[in-house]
C-alpha positions, 0 to 999 in steps of 0.5 A: 483540464477542468477538476470539476469535471468528471468524465475526463477524471474517471476517464483519464488513462492513468487517474484510476490510480493516482485514486486507487493508491491512497486507499492501501497505503493509507489502511497500512499505516494505520493497521500497522498503529494499530498494532503497535497499540494493540502491544502496547495495552494490551488491548483485543479491540486494538488486534482487531480493528489492525486486522481488518485495516490490513486486511482490507489492505490487501485487497485493496493494495491489488488492484492499485497495482494493478492500475499502475500495471495500466499507466504504465501500459496505456501512458507509455505504451510498455516501452522500458523502464528506466531511472524513479519510474523504475524504481516506484515499480519495484517497491509497488511491488515488493511495497503489494508483497510486504502489504499480503505478507502483514496481513497474513501474519496478523491471519495465521496470528488469529486462526491459530488463537496465537495472544502473541506476535510471531517475532518475524512480524514487527521487522516486516510491519517496520520494513513495509513502512520503509518501502510504501513511504518510499515508494509513495515518495517517488511517486509523488516526485512522479506526479509532481507533487515532490521534488527531487 
């Protein structure tokens, strides 16, 4: 397949997931970094940047996960998953839920007008970073970028 052939790239049965998944990963990790920076410097601008990064990450995570499920159905014809692929699916679903949960904690804080973060937001963000990193690593193994 020619890498510059857009028709082949856009119509490949699994390519959309590989392309789309990077956006929510990058936005969520950047949002967490800005949240840490906001807490450290006490700058409201950093908190706003974190919120909007996490908002777009939560919105982008849903179609990214759906394209992963579609890739499973198209490429593997819905066969039972096992091994790294099953773990990648479970961690991917967990990643989506954690991204949405982190966004929701930011959303509630902004809606209530609270200055400080809830006590469970930091552990949730840390868990999210770890789960997203592990999911991405396993995805890299599956795509052939990372080798076990």
